[in-house]
C-alpha beads as a LAMMPS data file, in Angstrom:
LAMMPS data file: protein, C-alpha beads

109 atoms
108 bonds

1 atom types
1 bond types

-500.0 500.0 xlo xhi
-500.0 500.0 ylo yhi
-500.0 500.0 zlo zhi

Masses

1 110.0

Atoms # bond

1 1 1 0.046 -0.043 -0.119
2 1 1 1.380 3.452 -0.938
3 1 1 1.565 6.378 1.254
4 1 1 -0.486 9.432 0.092
5 1 1 1.632 12.425 -0.882
6 1 1 0.778 15.190 1.894
7 1 1 1.465 18.922 1.487
8 1 1 2.336 19.362 5.151
9 1 1 5.647 18.169 6.763
10 1 1 6.672 18.342 10.318
11 1 1 7.782 21.928 11.623
12 1 1 5.814 23.794 8.952
13 1 1 3.815 26.826 10.181
14 1 1 0.142 26.160 9.191
15 1 1 -3.234 28.210 9.281
16 1 1 -6.119 26.527 10.419
17 1 1 -9.115 27.144 7.817
18 1 1 -12.085 25.392 9.359
19 1 1 -13.414 24.244 12.824
20 1 1 -13.618 26.102 16.316
21 1 1 -9.687 26.992 15.974
22 1 1 -10.200 28.644 12.608
23 1 1 -7.819 31.394 12.035
24 1 1 -5.026 29.965 14.458
25 1 1 -1.470 29.614 13.185
26 1 1 0.642 26.708 14.774
27 1 1 3.670 24.503 13.785
28 1 1 3.192 20.996 13.030
29 1 1 4.363 18.504 15.528
30 1 1 3.725 15.170 13.838
31 1 1 1.966 14.197 10.611
32 1 1 -0.113 10.998 10.161
33 1 1 -0.056 10.263 6.275
34 1 1 -2.158 6.970 6.592
35 1 1 -4.804 8.940 8.265
36 1 1 -4.468 12.287 6.355
37 1 1 -4.190 14.100 9.973
38 1 1 -1.682 16.188 11.575
39 1 1 -0.885 17.382 15.130
40 1 1 -0.525 21.122 15.343
41 1 1 0.647 22.969 18.349
42 1 1 -1.595 24.615 20.468
43 1 1 -4.611 23.713 18.150
44 1 1 -7.582 21.108 18.567
45 1 1 -7.122 20.997 22.456
46 1 1 -8.901 18.221 24.223
47 1 1 -8.993 17.273 27.868
48 1 1 -7.893 13.746 28.642
49 1 1 -8.767 12.312 32.106
50 1 1 -6.138 9.858 33.130
51 1 1 -5.739 7.465 36.182
52 1 1 -2.821 7.994 38.626
53 1 1 -0.223 5.363 39.527
54 1 1 2.172 3.187 37.570
55 1 1 4.417 5.081 34.903
56 1 1 1.852 7.956 34.515
57 1 1 2.572 9.246 38.106
58 1 1 0.084 11.576 39.345
59 1 1 -3.507 11.400 37.437
60 1 1 -5.790 14.151 36.699
61 1 1 -6.870 16.017 33.702
62 1 1 -4.377 16.411 31.085
63 1 1 -4.815 19.048 28.120
64 1 1 -3.194 17.806 24.858
65 1 1 -3.468 18.426 21.005
66 1 1 -5.602 16.061 18.853
67 1 1 -4.998 15.315 15.115
68 1 1 -6.511 17.924 12.594
69 1 1 -7.439 16.895 9.038
70 1 1 -4.732 17.902 6.796
71 1 1 -7.338 19.151 4.317
72 1 1 -8.330 21.731 6.840
73 1 1 -4.768 23.324 7.121
74 1 1 -3.018 25.658 4.748
75 1 1 1.034 25.949 4.770
76 1 1 2.259 29.461 5.538
77 1 1 5.274 30.339 3.287
78 1 1 8.479 31.511 4.970
79 1 1 9.470 33.911 2.402
80 1 1 6.378 35.825 1.732
81 1 1 4.535 34.866 5.059
82 1 1 1.034 34.111 3.179
83 1 1 -0.880 31.290 3.706
84 1 1 -0.385 29.358 0.406
85 1 1 -1.100 26.285 -1.933
86 1 1 1.838 24.124 -2.150
87 1 1 3.289 23.145 -5.807
88 1 1 5.916 20.431 -6.472
89 1 1 9.046 21.138 -8.672
90 1 1 11.931 19.137 -9.806
91 1 1 15.583 20.368 -9.561
92 1 1 18.325 19.889 -11.915
93 1 1 19.743 17.452 -9.721
94 1 1 16.870 15.547 -9.568
95 1 1 15.465 16.373 -6.223
96 1 1 11.746 17.343 -5.666
97 1 1 11.138 20.121 -3.656
98 1 1 7.772 21.882 -2.505
99 1 1 7.148 25.523 -3.850
100 1 1 5.075 28.367 -2.751
101 1 1 2.032 28.953 -5.091
102 1 1 2.279 32.697 -4.449
103 1 1 6.146 33.870 -4.746
104 1 1 7.617 30.607 -6.224
105 1 1 10.321 30.270 -3.458
106 1 1 11.226 26.868 -1.855
107 1 1 9.409 25.653 1.206
108 1 1 11.957 22.860 1.817
109 1 1 15.283 23.792 3.166

Bonds

1 1 1 2
2 1 2 3
3 1 3 4
4 1 4 5
5 1 5 6
6 1 6 7
7 1 7 8
8 1 8 9
9 1 9 10
10 1 10 11
11 1 11 12
12 1 12 13
13 1 13 14
14 1 14 15
15 1 15 16
16 1 16 17
17 1 17 18
18 1 18 19
19 1 19 20
20 1 20 21
21 1 21 22
22 1 22 23
23 1 23 24
24 1 24 25
25 1 25 26
26 1 26 27
27 1 27 28
28 1 28 29
29 1 29 30
30 1 30 31
31 1 31 32
32 1 32 33
33 1 33 34
34 1 34 35
35 1 35 36
36 1 36 37
37 1 37 38
38 1 38 39
39 1 39 40
40 1 40 41
41 1 41 42
42 1 42 43
43 1 43 44
44 1 44 45
45 1 45 46
46 1 46 47
47 1 47 48
48 1 48 49
49 1 49 50
50 1 50 51
51 1 51 52
52 1 52 53
53 1 53 54
54 1 54 55
55 1 55 56
56 1 56 57
57 1 57 58
58 1 58 59
59 1 59 60
60 1 60 61
61 1 61 62
62 1 62 63
63 1 63 64
64 1 64 65
65 1 65 66
66 1 66 67
67 1 67 68
68 1 68 69
69 1 69 70
70 1 70 71
71 1 71 72
72 1 72 73
73 1 73 74
74 1 74 75
75 1 75 76
76 1 76 77
77 1 77 78
78 1 78 79
79 1 79 80
80 1 80 81
81 1 81 82
82 1 82 83
83 1 83 84
84 1 84 85
85 1 85 86
86 1 86 87
87 1 87 88
88 1 88 89
89 1 89 90
90 1 90 91
91 1 91 92
92 1 92 93
93 1 93 94
94 1 94 95
95 1 95 96
96 1 96 97
97 1 97 98
98 1 98 99
99 1 99 100
100 1 100 101
101 1 101 102
102 1 102 103
103 1 103 104
104 1 104 105
105 1 105 106
106 1 106 107
107 1 107 108
108 1 108 109
């Protein structure tokens, strides 16, 4: 089974397009390509009730991020600082890089 190609990678800055966190900007912490979801810093916060003891230590209510659908996220370009769509380009040396559709700059380092 092939993994789907995503326009988002870890450490990208993204804008949330829909949902209760619409308009928030955050950094991608982790990407789940098979599910088409991503964990974004301080976005889609949930409360998890945990039991104490064992390796978890003290129990209580923990707030943490829940995954967001990648279709609801837009990458923010480092160069033009605008939310943008992502294109792909093949360089002369054969590498594939992501490019900003607005300014044409590379998103990959």
